[in-house]
MIFI-867556 format. One record per residue (C-alpha): x, y, z; residue in one letter. Coordinates in steps of 0.02 Angstrom, whole numbers, plus 50000, padded with zeros to 5 digits. Layout:
BEGIN
XYZA...
//
This chain:
BEGIN
494074922153756M492594910353777S491424913253922T491304898954049P489604890754047A488424895754186L487704882354298S485824879754284A485594888954448A486664903654390Q485694904754226A484044904454320A484694917954436F485214928854290L483494926454212D482734932054377L483864947254384L483234952554213V481414947854239A481284957754401R482324972154330Q483534969654474A484914971954345L484694987154234R485794995554106F485925014154073G486735028854161D486695028254351F487485037654495T487875025954638L487765030054823K489645032454822S489455046054690G490245035354555R489465033954383K488995016754320S488215009654160P487264996554262Y486304995854424F485894981254539I484394981854656N484044965654747T482554973854831G481614969354671C481574951154729F479944952554823N478864938054765Q478704921354852G479274911854699G480854922354690D481474914054849L481494897054766V482684902654629R483694913454748L483894898754866G484434887354725A485724900054664A486454903154836Y486484884454877A487334880454711D488674893554747T488914887654926I489214869854867R490384874954726R491384886954834A491364878455005F490914860254977G489594849155055E490034850355239D489234867155281V488204865255440Q487374882355456V486934896255334V486984913055422F486004928355363G486354945655436P484764954755486A483764960355398Y484044956955213K485044941255246G483654932555344I482574926455198P484164922555099L484814911355239A483154902155249L483024899455061A484854894755042A484844882355187A483284873855121Q484014872154945A485744866955007Y484954853455115E484154846454959G485814846754865L486854837954997V485514826555068G485674830855252R485004843355377S485694860955363T485324874455491G485004892755465W485294906855587T485184925755594Y485694939155716D484674951655814R485104969855792K485214970755981E485454956356102A483844950956189K483964950656379D482294942256414H481364926656358G482544915156264D483824929256260G485404929856158G486064938056002L485634924355877F484024916055820V483924899155734G485074884155729A486244883555880P488014889655852L489504882155941A491394881855928A491894873455767G490194874755681T490504876655494R489594892355439V489354901555275V488674919355276V487444924855141V487004942755095D486344952354946D487794963554895V489504968554956L490004986654934T491114992455076A491004976055172G490294984355328T488924971455357A490154956955336L491384964755459R489994966755587E489404948955560T491134941555582L491384951955740A489784944755812K490214926855764L492034927155822K491684925556010P490664909755977V492154901255894G491224895455739V492214891455582Q491674904255453V492084896155286L491654911855189G490224921955118A489104921754964V488394937454884V487254939554735A488314949054609V490134954354603D490114971854527R491974969654490Q492324987954524E493684995654631K493514996954817G494515009954912K496135005754822G496634997354659D495804980654695R493964976554682T492914977954839A492784959054854I494664956954832E494964970054967E493774961955090I494474944655055T496244950855090A495764961355241E494674948555330L495494932655265G493784926455214T493284920355042T491834929854965V491014920454821A489754928954706P488344919354623I488824928154463I490024941954409T489434956754308I490614951854166R489864934354156A488104941454163A488434953754022V489314940653916A487864928453926H486544941853898L487514948053748S487694930453677A485804928253683S485484945853614A484664951753775R485844966553784I486454976853639S488234975653577G488444994253614A487904992153795D489014976853816A490514986353746A490155001353858R490074990454013I491664981253965A492564997953942A491905003954111H492504988254198L494204988854112D494415006754169Q493835002454345A495074988154354A496484997954278G
//
């Protein structure tokens, strides 16, 4: 089966994953105790220039998954804050109109300007997309939705960096489980299968590693 072409923003994001060694191949033990032939560490994106490409990749995914009417990009504290800023700036350039960005405080502030949120004002009906780095158990997304629900905003969905395409608690992938449980679309910038296919096609990953990862994913999905 042919691999769908990546968008320019997806390809640039994949290049960044490799350049910063945020995507590595080998033998890893994940926090869950599971073994994996690849590892994703978005903490490797720590240079100013990285935000430009990250923002472009998130904005591209937001537009493809949720259209051009998003009003606010929301980033859960703390990792989501720079992502929301970068994504909102890039999305604004794509759609040609102002786009807000907002993040939450870990604890509501009861002095000064007060409140639980910082950034663009949120109101009932505001069209919001949440951005975060990864989705494993979905805890951060659940907490974010719980905070946003009382405001009455319209959460269109969420964007994460990479879909690991591995099982969650049951037979479905973690993203499929969260989507079904919360009724919220979660769109990845890129899936691990697409990443491996394109790296293999350009000889940036060995055929043996590509086959091992494919076998791992087939077993995880089976």
